Structure formats: structure tokens, C-alpha cells
C-alpha positions in Angstrom: 6.1 -15.7 14.9 8.7 -13.8 16.7 9.4 -9.9 17.0 11.2 -8.2 14.2 13.7 -5.6 13.7 15.5 -4.3 10.6 18.8 -6.2 9.4 20.7 -3.2 9.2 20.7 0.5 9.1 19.6 2.6 6.3 19.1 6.2 5.4 17.4 8.5 3.0 17.0 12.2 2.4 13.7 13.9 1.5 11.8 17.0 1.7 9.7 18.1 4.6 6.0 18.7 3.6 5.7 22.1 5.9 9.0 23.5 6.0 10.0 22.4 2.5 13.7 21.5 3.7 15.8 18.6 3.5 15.2 16.1 6.1 17.6 13.1 6.7 15.9 9.9 7.8 18.0 7.1 9.4 16.5 3.7 10.7 18.4 1.6 13.0 17.9 -2.0 14.5 16.9 -2.2 18.2 16.9 -5.0 20.5 13.9 -7.3 21.7 10.9 -5.2 23.4 12.5 -1.9 22.6 9.6 -0.7 20.5 9.5 1.7 17.8 11.5 4.7 19.0 11.8 8.2 17.3 14.9 10.4 17.9 15.2 14.0 17.0 19.0 14.1 16.2 19.2 17.9 16.4 17.7 18.1 19.9 19.0 14.8 21.1 15.2 14.1 22.1 13.9 10.7 22.2 10.3 10.1 21.7 8.9 6.6 22.2 5.8 5.8 20.1 2.7 5.7 22.1 -0.7 7.6 22.0 0.2 9.7 25.1 3.1 11.3 23.1 0.6 12.5 20.5 0.7 16.3 20.6 -1.2 17.3 17.5 -3.6 15.7 14.9 -4.8 18.7 13.1 -3.1 18.1 9.6 -1.1 14.9 10.3 0.0 12.8 13.3 2.5 14.6 15.4 4.4 13.1 18.4 6.5 15.0 20.9 8.3 15.2 24.3 11.1 16.9 26.2 14.7 16.1 26.2 17.2 16.1 29.3 17.4 20.0 29.2 13.6 20.3 29.4 13.5 21.4 25.7 10.3 20.3 23.8 10.3 18.9 20.4 8.1 17.1 18.1 8.1 15.1 14.8 5.1 15.6 12.4 3.8 13.5 9.6 4.8 10.1 10.9 1.4 8.3 9.7 2.8 7.5 6.0 6.1 5.9 7.5 4.2 4.1 10.2 1.8 2.4 7.8 4.8 0.6 6.1 6.0 -0.3 9.6 2.7 -1.7 10.5 2.5 -3.7 7.1 6.1 -5.1 7.6 5.2 -6.2 11.2 8.4 -4.3 12.7 8.1 -4.4 16.4 11.7 -2.9 17.3 13.5 0.2 15.7 14.9 3.6 16.0 13.7 6.2 13.7 16.4 9.3 13.8 15.5 12.4 11.9 17.3 15.9 12.0 14.2 17.9 12.0 10.6 18.4 13.2 9.0 16.2 10.5 9.4 13.1 8.5 10.3 13.5 4.9 7.2 13.3 2.7 8.5 11.6 -0.2 6.0 11.2 -2.8 3.0 11.6 -0.4 2.5 7.7 -0.2 4.2 5.1 1.7 5.9 3.3 -1.5 9.4 5.0 -0.6 9.1 3.7 2.8 8.5 0.2 1.7 11.6 0.5 -0.4 13.7 1.7 2.3 12.4 -1.2 4.5 13.0 -3.8 1.8 16.8 -2.4 1.6 17.1 -2.6 5.4 15.6 -6.2 5.4 14.0 -7.8 8.5 15.5 -9.9 11.0 13.3 -12.1 13.5 14.3 -11.8 17.2 14.4 -14.2 20.1 11.1 -13.2 21.6 7.4 -13.7 20.6 5.7 -11.1 18.7 3.2 -9.2 20.8 0.0 -8.0 19.4 -3.2 -6.3 20.6 -6.2 -8.5 20.1 -9.5 -6.6 20.2 -12.1 -8.1 22.9 -15.1 -5.6 22.6 -16.0 -3.0 20.0 -14.7 0.4 20.6 -16.0 3.4 18.6 -15.4 7.1 18.4 -18.0 9.5 16.9 -18.1 13.0 15.7 -21.6 13.5 14.3 -21.9 11.2 11.4 -18.2 10.7 11.2 -17.0 7.6 13.3 -13.8 5.1 13.6 -14.3 1.6 15.2 -12.4 -1.3 16.1 -14.2 -4.7 16.5 -13.2 -8.1 17.4 -12.2 -10.3 14.6 -10.0 -13.4 13.7 -8.6 -11.5 10.6 -7.4 -7.9 10.3 -9.2 -5.9 8.0 -9.6 -1.9 7.3 -12.8 -0.7 5.7 -13.0 3.0 4.8 -15.5 5.2 3.2 -15.4 8.8 2.5 -17.8 11.4 1.1 -16.4 14.8 -0.4 -18.5 17.4 -2.2 -15.8 17.2 -5.1 -16.5 15.9 -8.5 -13.5 13.9 -8.8 -13.7 12.4 -5.2 -17.4 12.0 -4.4 -18.4 9.0 -2.4 -15.8 6.1 -2.5 -14.6 3.3 -0.3 -12.0 0.6 0.0 -11.8 -2.7 1.8 -8.3 -4.1 2.5 -7.5 -7.5 4.1 -4.3 -7.2 5.7 -1.1 -8.5 4.3 2.4 -7.1 3.5 2.2 -8.0 -0.2 -1.3 -6.5 -0.5 -0.3 -3.3 1.2 2.7 -2.8 -1.1 0.3 -3.5 -4.2 -2.9 -2.0 -3.2 -2.4 0.7 -0.5 1.2 1.9 -0.4 1.1 3.9 -3.6 -2.0 5.9 -2.6 -0.9 9.7 -2.2 -2.1 12.1 0.1 -4.2 15.0 -1.4 -4.9 18.6 -0.9 -7.1 21.3 -2.6 -5.1 24.2 -4.3 -7.1 26.9 -2.3 -6.0 25.4 1.0 -2.6 25.0 0.0 -2.3 28.8 -1.0 -3.5 29.7 2.5 -1.0 27.3 4.3 1.8 28.6 2.3 0.9 32.0 3.1 1.3 31.1 6.9 4.5 29.4 6.2 3.1 25.9 6.4 3.1 23.1 3.5 6.1 25.1 2.0 7.4 21.5 0.5 4.0 20.7 -0.9 3.8 20.1 -4.7 2.4 17.9 -7.3 5.5 15.5 -6.9 4.3 14.9 -3.4 0.5 15.0 -3.2 -2.6 14.8 -5.5 -3.6 18.5 -6.3 -7.3 19.3 -6.8 -8.8 22.7 -8.1 -12.6 23.0 -7.9 -13.4 20.4 -10.5 -10.3 18.4 -11.6 -7.0 16.7 -10.5 -3.9 19.0 -11.3 -1.3 16.2 -11.5 -0.6 15.7 -15.3 -0.3 11.8 -14.7 -3.7 11.6 -13.1 -4.6 9.0 -10.4 -2.8 5.8 -9.5 -6.2 4.2 -8.4 -9.9 5.1 -9.3 -10.4 5.4 -5.5 -6.8 6.6 -4.5 -8.4 8.9 -1.9 -10.2 6.2 0.0 -7.0 4.0 -0.2 -4.9 6.8 1.2 -7.2 7.0 4.1 -6.7 3.3 5.0 -2.9 4.1 4.6 -3.4 6.8 7.2 -5.4 4.7 9.3 -3.0 1.9 9.5 0.0 4.4 10.5 -2.4 5.9 13.2 -3.2 2.5 14.7 0.5 1.9 14.8 1.0 4.6 17.1 -0.2 2.1 19.8 3.2 0.4 19.1 1.8 -2.8 17.9 -0.3 -4.8 15.3 -3.7 -5.1 16.0 -5.9 -8.2 15.5 -9.3 -6.9 14.8 -11.5 -5.1 12.2 -11.1 -1.3 11.7 -13.9 0.5 9.9 -14.6 4.2 9.3 -16.8 7.0 7.8 -14.9 10.2 7.1 -12.4 9.4 9.9 -9.5 11.8 10.5 -6.1 11.6 12.2 -7.9 13.2 15.3 -10.5 10.5 15.5 -7.9 7.8 15.0 -5.9 9.1 17.9 -8.9 9.2 20.1 -10.0 5.7 19.1 -6.4 4.4 20.3 -6.7 6.4 23.5 -10.4 5.0 24.2 -8.9 1.4 23.2 -6.1 1.5 25.8 -8.0 3.2 28.5 -10.0 0.2 29.4 -8.6 -3.2 30.0 -11.7 -4.9 29.0 -11.3 -3.7 25.3 -8.3 -5.6 24.4 -5.5 -8.0 25.7 -1.7 -8.2 24.9 -1.1 -11.6 23.3 1.7 -13.4 21.6 1.0 -14.1 17.8 1.6 -17.6 18.3 -1.1 -17.8 21.0 -3.8 -16.6 18.8 -3.2 -19.7 16.6 -4.1 -17.6 13.5 -1.9 -19.1 10.6 -3.6 -16.5 8.2 -2.7 -13.7 10.3 1.0 -15.0 10.7 1.3 -15.6 6.9 0.2 -12.2 6.1 3.5 -10.8 7.2 5.4 -13.2 4.8 
């Protein structure tokens, strides 16, 4: 299997979660070995996708850098979009935005899947490079953990436990594939508690948050009139987040991811720990691992 880019440029406009302002997103094809590159159009700022460019993980995964005028800029909430990029196996693409965050769309990755479907994919004249896990890597914070382990297949296993009557303890196990992602994971929305949203908006954050782009919860129920899309939508969204956070490495990963109560912070620390020791992984071509199952999962 060769590297992939998109077949043509596409764009969409959506609301930014934190500023509540319209954000234009444009996707453009890039050549072989270019990687996934973000670009702040308003600052003429290029931000290559790599763990060392992650500047914040408190409420979302945020990447940033400086432009030629030494002006610092960042792009927030990249993880939902990147989960779709991971699922579609795209290696090279420029992601252009005109603000400091990605559009939140409906709080899931389904709109980004539709955008990538519209763009189409093109195989390029170079073998697809992937990260193969060679030894287990784990990051812990008390009982919370995130882990990558060697595996001949790609899986994501996530368990959460919230003291809330709607959420409680739930889990999801996902065997990687583009079609299963679209059907089982991409539609799972982010979620937030009404009490937290009220505080965030009082300090000029989450100004774009609404029941149109998140699952809202009060102390005992879901506030969205349409209810949940899946019984365990919360756990499924955590897998969506994890896929996007793993894509910050710039590559698909051949290995098994698992987590209990993981977060963007722990996911970022996991990617840093993974890449910090060459004994943990190797860069290989997808063809060299001779995994027809893995290659077929991108069909």
C-alpha cells in the first residue's frame, strides 16, 4: 500500500468551540513524504504535525509554533479531525484554517469524514510508512493509564468511569478499519456538563458550545432532546479522541492501544514516551509487515 493524499482541495466553514466565531477550513493535497501540515492563514504560520509541537492538552489537543516574524500562534481542538485522517489513512495533506481552532462541527468526526469523502483519496508513488510498536509503552496517573502494546492488528480499547447516572462505567473495543470507524466511532460526540460550560463561558471560553455540537449533561440527565446516538457514546468518543491524539505522531500505528480514564494529556505523554526511545518502535513500510488485514482495513 502506498502513501495517500486527497484528490482535490475542499473547504467548509464551521463554528469554533471556544470563540464561537466562524472558522474556514480548507484541505489541500501535498506531495510524497510531506506529512500532515497545519497552516494558520491569518498569521502565515506553518505548524507541522508532531508531538513536539503540542503546546496544550488541558481541554483539547493544541499545536503551535512561531512564524517568520517570531509571532506565536496555535490551533486548538485538532483531535476530532485527526481521528478521521487516521481512519482514512491519509499521509500527506495541508490543513488551512483562518483562526486559532478547528471548527467543532457537530462535536464528532462525522462531518470531517464527509469532507474527506468529498475530497477523495489518491495513492502516491511511495510506500506508506507506519509506526510498528516493538515493546509496551505506558503512561500512568494514579489509576488512570494509556498504553500501546505490540500487536499484529490495530485495536483501541477504552474504559471510563464517571460518577454520573447517565455515564457510569462503560467501555468500547474497536478493531481498526475505515468503514467501522465511520459506522461505529465517527458519530460519537464530545460531551460536557452544564455547570462547567457556564463557568467556561464566564471566562470567554466555550462560547461556541451548544447542544448542536456536544452532548450536554446536567446532574442527572442528558439535555439533548434527541438523546444519545449510542448507549456508550461517551466511551466511543474517547476512542475517537485517542485516535486523533495518536495521529499527532504523523503516522498510523500498528499496535494495540488501551486506556482507563485516559485524557489528551496522557495521550500526548504516551506519544512522547513512545518516540523518545528507538527500542519502543520502528518505522516500517506497510507492505513490509505483510499484514493483508491491516492494508485491507483502509479500503
